[in-house]
C-alpha positions in Angstrom: 0.5 92.0 62.1 2.5 88.8 63.7 2.7 87.7 67.2 6.3 88.4 68.4 9.0 86.4 69.6 10.1 86.3 73.0 13.3 87.5 70.9 11.6 90.5 70.0 10.5 91.7 73.9 13.2 90.9 74.7 14.8 93.0 72.3 12.5 96.1 72.9 13.1 95.9 76.1 16.5 96.3 76.3 16.7 99.1 73.1 13.3 101.0 73.7 12.4 100.3 78.2 9.2 98.7 77.0 9.5 97.2 80.0 11.0 97.8 83.4 12.0 96.4 85.6 12.9 93.7 82.6 13.4 90.1 83.5 14.6 87.8 80.2 15.0 85.1 81.9 11.5 83.2 83.7 12.3 82.9 87.1 10.2 79.9 88.9 12.5 80.0 92.0 13.5 82.1 95.1 15.7 82.1 97.8 14.9 77.8 97.3 11.2 78.0 97.3 9.1 77.5 94.0 7.4 80.4 93.0 4.6 81.5 90.4 6.9 82.5 87.6 7.6 86.1 86.4 9.9 87.1 83.2 9.9 86.5 79.3 8.3 83.1 78.4 7.6 82.0 75.4 5.9 84.7 73.2 5.1 86.2 76.4 5.8 87.9 79.6 5.1 87.0 82.7 4.1 89.6 85.0 4.4 90.0 88.8 1.3 91.5 91.1 2.0 94.2 93.1 1.3 94.2 96.4 -1.7 96.8 96.3 -5.2 95.0 95.6 -8.9 96.6 95.6 -11.4 94.4 96.2 -15.0 95.1 94.6 -17.7 93.7 97.5 -20.9 94.3 97.6 -22.2 94.3 100.9 -22.2 97.9 101.5 -24.7 98.2 98.5 -27.5 96.3 97.5 -27.7 97.4 93.7 -24.1 97.6 91.9 -24.1 100.1 88.6 -21.2 98.6 86.1 -21.2 102.2 84.6 -21.0 103.9 88.5 -19.6 102.1 91.1 -20.0 103.3 94.1 -16.1 104.1 95.9 -17.8 102.2 99.3 -17.8 99.3 97.4 -14.0 98.5 97.0 -12.0 97.4 100.0 -8.4 98.6 99.6 -5.6 95.9 101.4 -1.8 95.5 101.2 -0.3 92.4 101.2 1.7 89.7 98.9 -1.9 87.3 98.8 -5.4 88.4 98.9 -8.3 86.8 99.0 -11.4 87.5 97.1 -14.8 86.7 98.5 -17.4 84.9 96.9 -19.3 87.2 94.3 -16.7 90.0 94.9 -13.4 90.7 92.3 -10.0 92.0 92.4 -8.1 94.6 90.8 -4.2 94.5 90.5 -1.6 96.4 89.1 2.3 94.7 87.9 5.4 95.4 89.2 6.3 96.5 85.8 5.6 99.5 83.7 4.8 99.0 79.7 6.2 101.0 76.7 4.1 99.7 74.5 4.3 100.7 70.1 0.9 102.6 69.5 1.0 99.6 65.9 1.7 96.3 69.1 -2.0 95.3 70.6 -1.1 93.2 73.6 -3.6 90.8 75.9 -3.4 90.0 79.7 -4.6 86.7 81.0 -4.8 85.4 84.5 -2.6 82.5 86.0 
């Protein structure tokens, strides 16, 4: 197994629709303003968070069972950003859709 290069990522996206929508370069500005980068990077792909988030908060309960989360512990948020309160976390989805070959392992890291 080897680490896949940005050339491999571009080829797979173009020929097999591995990432949609796909940005072959790395975008760092929009409308003349600096933004968090997205697109193909060196040996990777920087994704974008969509504008839908689920924030976890335990203010409604005292016990948190990681195997059976209470649906009331999640607050749905729509917007370009979200503030994560202390002792909480956010679930987000990407703008991009992925069709990863079975022989490929991916890692998602926060930025």
